[in-house]
RONUTOR-946214 format. One record per atom (N, C-alpha, C, O): residue in one letter; x, y, z. Coordinates in steps of 0.02 Angstrom, whole numbers, plus 50000, padded with zeros to 5 digits. Layout:
BEGIN
aXYZ
...
This chain:
BEGIN
m510355024050706
m510355029450657
m510485035950695
m510235036950750
n510885040050666
n511015046650694
n510535051750664
n510395051550604
a510295056250705
a509865061550681
a510215065750628
a509905067950580
s510855066850636
s511235070850587
s511235067650518
s511195071150468
t511285061050515
t511265057550450
t510575058150419
t510505059450359
l510065057150460
l509375057950435
l509255064950410
l508955065950357
n509485069950447
n509385076850427
n509715078350360
n509435081950318
k510315075650349
k510645076550284
k510235073650228
k510155076750175
f509955067850240
f509535064650189
f508905068650177
f508705069550119
l508585070950230
l507955074650222
l508045080950180
l507575083150146
k508635083750183
k508775089950145
k509025088450074
k508945092650030
d509315082550064
d509625081049999
d509565073549986
d509915069550016
k509125071749940
k508985064749927
k509585060849901
k509575054649901
s510105064149880
s510695060649856
s511055056949912
s511505052949899
k510885058249973
k511205055150031
k510875048450050
k511015045950104
v510455045650007
v510095039550024
v510565033750038
v510435029650082
s511115033250002
s511585027650013
s511905028250083
s512025023150115
l512055034250104
l512335035450171
l511845033250225
l512025029950273
l511215035150215
l510695033350263
l510595025850265
l510565022850319
k510555022650207
k510455015450204
k511035011650237
k510925006850273
a511635013850225
a512225010650254
a512205011050331
a512395006250365
e511965016550356
e511955017550429
e511415013350462
e511505011050519
i510855012250429
i510295008850462
i510225001450441
i509774998050465
d510654998950399
d510584992250372
d510504986950426
d510024983150425
a510964986650473
a510944981550525
a510334982550571
a510014977750592
e510184988850586
e509614990350629
e508954988150596
e508524985250630
v508884989450532
v508274987650497
v508204980150490
v507654977450493
s508764976650481
s508744969350476
s508464966350541
s508034961950538
e508704968750597
e508454966450662
e507724968550672
e507314964550695
y507564974650653
y506884977350658
y506394973050619
y505864971250645
k506564971350558
k506134967450515
k506004960450545
k505434958150544
k506514957250571
k506434950650602
k505964951050662
k505534946750671
l506064956150703
l505644956850763
l504924958750747
l504464956850784
m504824962350692
m504144964250672
m503734958050653
m503124958050657
e504074952850631
e503734946750610
e503534942350669
e503134937750662
k503814943750729
k503654939950789
k503104943450828
k503164949350845
i502574939950842
i502014942750880
i502224943450952
i502504938850982
g502094949250980
g502224950551050
g502954952251067
g503134952651125
s503364953251016
s504064954851031
s504144962351042
s503764966351014
s504634964051082
s504784971151089
s505344972851039
s505794968751027
i505304978751012
i505754980650958
i506204986250982
i505974991351009
s506844985350970
s507324990550988
s507384995550932
s507434993850873
i507385001850951
i507465007250903
i508105010950925
i508175012950983
y508555011950878
y509185015250892
y509205021950855
y509365022250796
f509035027250891
f509025033850860
f509435038550905
f509195040750957
h510035039950884
h510475044250922
h510335051450902
h510475053650846
e510055055150948
e509855062050934
e510455066650946
e510485070450995
d510935066250900
d511525070550904
d511365077750883
d511785082150890
e510775078850856
e510505085450842
e509755084850835
e509495079350827
s509405090450838
s508685090250832
s508485089250758
s508885090650713
t507885086950748
t507635085550681
t506995089450669
t506565089750712
f506945092350610
f506345095750588
f506105092250525
f506455092250475
l505515089350528
l505245085950469
l504705090150437
l504175091450466
n504855092350377
n504365096250339
n504085092050281
n504265086150273
t503655095050242
t503335091550186
t503855088950137
t503815083250115
y504345093150120
y504865091150073
y505235084950098
y505355080250059
g505415084750161
g505785079150189
g505375072750189
g505635067450172
l504735073250208
l504305067250208
l504185064850137
l504185058850124
l504075069450091
l503995067550020
l504625064049995
l504585059149957
n505195066550015
n505835063449996
n505865056250020
n506035051749981
l505695054950083
l505695048150110
l505205043650071
l505385038150051
i504605046150061
i504095042050027
i504285040749954
i504225035149930
n504505045949919
n504685045049849
n505285040449840
n505315036649792
q505755040649887
q506325036049883
q506085028849892
q506385024249864
t505555027849930
t505265021149939
t504885019149877
t504945013449853
i504475023649851
i504105022149789
i504585020249733
i504455015649694
n505135023849728
n505625022749674
n506105016949687
n506525015449646
g506035013649745
g506435007749760
g507115008949791
g507495004149801
y507275015149807
y507925016549838
y507915014949913
y508425013049941
l507335015649944
l507225013350012
l506715007750010
l506275007649967
k506785002950056
k506304997450060
k505784999150113
k505895003450156
d505214995750110
d504674997050158
d504904996650231
d504735001050270
p505284991450250
p505504991250320
p505954997150339
p505944999450396
e506334999650292
e506765005450306
e506335011650319
e506465015450365
l505825012650278
l505365018250288
l505015017650356
l504965022550393
n504775011650372
n504445010650436
n504915011950494
n504725015250543
y505525009550489
y506005010450543
y506155017950554
y506165020350610
i506255021450499
i506395028650505
i505805032250538
i505905036450582
c505205030550516
c504615033750545
c504535031750619
c504335035950660
d504685025550635
d504665023350705
d505155027550747
d504985029750801
c505755028550721
c506245032650757
c505965039650769
c506045042350823
l505655042450719
l505385049250725
l504825049650776
l504745054850809
t504425044350782
t503875044550831
t504115044050902
t503775046350948
l504695040950912
l504945039850980
l505455045051002
l505635045351061
a505685049050956
a506205053950972
a505925059751014
a505335061451010
e506365062651052
e506175068351095
e506295075051060
e505945079951074
n506785075251016
n506965081650985
n506775081950911
n507165083850868
v506145080050897
v505875080350830
v505305085250829
v504855085050871
e505325089550780
e504775094250770
e504495093050700
e504865092350651
f503835092750696
f503495091650633
f503215098350607
f502975102450646
e503255099350542
e503025105550512
e502295106950529
e502105112750542
n501885101750530
n501185102650547
n500905095950570
n501245090850568
e500285096050591
e499965090050618
e499875084650564
e499905078650579
k499755086650502
k499665081850448
k500295077650439
k500255071550431
i500875080850440
i501515077350433
i501595072350491
i501785066550480
k501445074650550
k501505070350609
k501045064250604
k501255058650618
e500425065350584
e499945059850578
e500175054650527
e500125048650539
i500445056950471
i500675052350419
i501265048250443
i501305042250431
v501735051450477
v502315047950505
v502085042550554
v502335036850551
f501625044150597
f501375039350646
f500995033650611
f501045027850632
e500625035250558
e500265030050521
e500755025250487
e500645019150488
i501275027850457
i501765023550423
i502145019350474
i502295013450462
a502295022250531
a502705018850582
a502335012950613
a502635007850629
d501685013550623
d501325008550661
d500945003750616
d500345004350608
q501304999150587
q500994994450541
q500544989350576
q500104986450544
e500624988350641
e500184983650676
e499474986350679
e498994982550676
i499414992950686
i498744995950688
i498464996850618
i497884995250605
w498884999350573
w498645001150505
w498694995450455
w498454996050399
g498994989950474
g499014984150430
g499604984050383
g499584987150330
n500114980450401
n500704979150361
n501014985450330
n500834991050348
y501474984450283
y501814990050251
y501344993350201
y500864990250177
k501474999650186
k501075003250138
k501255000850067
k501834999850051
s500744999950026
s500864998149957
s501085004349918
s501025009949943
v501345003249859
v501555008949817
v500965013549804
v501035019649805
d500375010649792
d499785014749780
d499605018949841
d499415024749835
e499655015949901
e499515019649962
e500025025349972
e499835030849991
l500655023849958
l501175029049964
l501055034649914
l501145040549930
k500855032949853
k500705038049803
k500115042349825
k500115048449814
a499615039249855
a499045043049881
a499265047849936
a499015053449940
i499725045649978
i499985049950031
i500355055850001
i500295061450026
t500735054749948
t501105060349917
t500615065449889
t500745071449892
k500045063149863
k499545067949837
k499245072049894
k499115078049886
i499135068849951
i498875072450010
i499375077750032
i499185083350048
l500015075950032
l500535080550054
l500615086550006
l500805091950027
q500475085449943
q500575090749893
q499985095549888
q500005100349850
k499455094349926
k498875098849926
k499005104949966
k498575109249971
């Protein structure tokens, strides 16, 4: 995934098809490896520009997942990319914590349910 593609999506949710097309093969491999215990997972995040994740952008990602435009593994993969990137800035610590929580399903237990994602959106809107 390219940071520039992610940034376009974060600013404008209509770019979801572009983002999905770019990460499809990566997420397929990611999902298979997540099912194997003890496997190392490759993350492909080309930082062709820096990324700033604010509340609007994170809400966009989560709402696209709640509405079925993104799948749970896609959301996890994107969040994993953001946790490992060097040129990512988070609007605040709350945004960063949520991204890390979504990314690390081994610690927090599988993918987030729709109800959990809705609860996160309420936290973000406070």
